[in-house]
N, C-alpha and C positions, 0 to 999 in steps of 0.2 A: 363287378367291376374288375377289370385286369389290373395288376400293380402298375403297368405302365400309364395305363388311362387315369388311373387315381393320381398318379404323380402330374400327369399333364393337366388335369382338372384343377389340382392344387396350385399349380403354377398360373392358371388362368389361361392355358393354351388352347383349352377346348371350349367352345360355347355352343350349347344346345339350343340356343334361341335361334330364330329365323335370321338368315344372312342378310346383309344390308345389300344394296345394289352394287354390283361389282365384286361382292366377296364370293370367294370360291370355298368349296369344302374339299379338303385333301382327306382321302381314306388311307390309312396306312396297312401294312400287310396283316397287322395284328387286329385290323377292323376299329382302331380308335380314328376319331376323327378330329381335324383341326380346321377351323373356320378363319378365314383371312383373305388377304388380296395377293395374288401371285404377283412378285415383283420382277423375278430374273429366273432364267433357267439356262445353265452353261455347263458343259462338261459333266453332265449326270448329276447336277445338283441343283435342286429348286429352293428359292429363297422366297418365303412367305411372309408377310407383315401381318401380325396378329391385331386385333381390335384394340389391344392397349398399347399398340405403336412398336412393340418389340419385334424382332425379326428371328425367323428360325430358318436354318438351312438343312433341307431333307434330301439324302442322296436317293436317286431313282430306285434303287433296290428295295427301298423301305416303303415305296408308294405302291398302292394297290390301284387306286382311282382318283380322278380329279373330277369333281363335280362343278358345274357352274350354272348360273341362270342367266340367260340373255335378258337385256333390258326390253322393255315393251316397245314395239316399233311406233316410230313418231308418224303421225298424219301427214305433216309437211312433206314427208319423203315416201308417201304411199303410192306415188305413180311416177314415171319418169318426167312428165310434164311439170308436177309439183316440185320434184327435185331440181329441174332445170331453172325454174323461176327463183327458187330459194338461193341456188348458187349464184344467178345473175345478180339478184338484190344485194347478196353479201359482197360481191365483187364491186358493184357501183359504190356500195356505202363504205367499203374498205374494211368490212368485218372479216378479218383473216380467220378466226376461229371457225365462223359458221362456213367460209369458203373451203378450208381444208376438210371439215367434216362432211361437206357435201360430195366428196370424192371417196371412191373405195378405200378400203382400209389399207390396202396394198400401196396405193398411190399417195397416202396421207403422209408417210415418211418422206417422199421425194419432194413433195411439195414445202414440208416443214423445212427441208434443207434448202431448197431453193430460196425460201423466205430468209433464212439466216444468212445464206450467202450474199443476196441482194440487199439485205437490212429491210425490216419491215415497212419504213416509211417509202422507200423505192419501190418495193413490190407492190404496195397499195396504189401509188401513183400509176405504175405500169397497168395493174388491174382495171383502175378507173379509166385510163385512156383507152384500153382495148375494149371494155364492156360499156362504157357510158356514152361513147360518141357514135355508136351504131344502133340501127333498128334490127331486131331479131324476131324473125317470124318462125314459129314451128309449122313446117309444111306436113309432115307425116311422123307417125311413131310405130314401129313393128316390134311388138313384144314376142319373143321365143322362149319359153320357160323363164329362166332366171336372168336373161338378158335382152336387151332393147337396144334398137338402133333408132334415133331421131334425126330426121332430116330438118336442117334449119337453114332459113334464107337470111343472109347477113346483108343490109343495105348501109351504105355510107354515102350520102350524098347522090349522085347518079350512079355509082358503082354497086352492083349487086353480085354476090355469089352464094351458092349453096354448098353445104358441107354435112357431114354426119358427126353426131356425137353418139357415144356408145354408153351404156349403163348396165349395171350388175345389179343383181338382188342380193343384199347381205341382211340377214335377220329381218326379212320381210319389209326392207327399206331399200329404195332404189337410190344407188350412188353412181356418180360419173367415174368413168376410168378416162385415163389420159391417152391421147392419141400417140401411137408410137412412130 
C-alpha cells in the first residue's frame, strides 16, 4: 500500500466496505479511493463528506474517477401513467416531498424555489385547488425512447379541455417535466 493510502486508511478516510445508498467512490490519481457523499463542487474543488461525518476537499487535478451507484428504480415510477397517478395523489394530499420527487431532477430545484417563495402551506392549498377539484382522464400516451407525451382530458363541471404532459426517463423512472 502506498504511503498516502496508509495515511488515509489510518485517518479513516478510506473504507473498503461496500458503499451505502448515495455514497460515491472518488478514485485519486495515485489510485487510492475515498468513499463518501459528494456535497459540493465549485471552482475545481470537490467537497466529499466521509462516513465519519468529516469533510475533505479535493482539487480536481488529484481526482482520476468518480464512481457512483444509482439507486434501484421504484415501481411506482415505472410507467408515465404510474408516475402521473403518484404526482396527482401527492398534489391532492399536499405531500410536497412526493410531488417534487415526481418531477425531473432538473425541475425539482425550480419547484423547491416556488414552494419556498409561496410558503409551503400556500403552495399546498394551490395544488389542492388545481388538482383536487377536477376530473383528469388519460386519453393517450406515446413513448419515444426516453421521453413520453401524455394527452390528458381535464373536466371541471361542464368545462372540458385537453392538454399534454411530458415525461422523461431518469434512472429507469418516469418523471414529469414542467411545461415551458
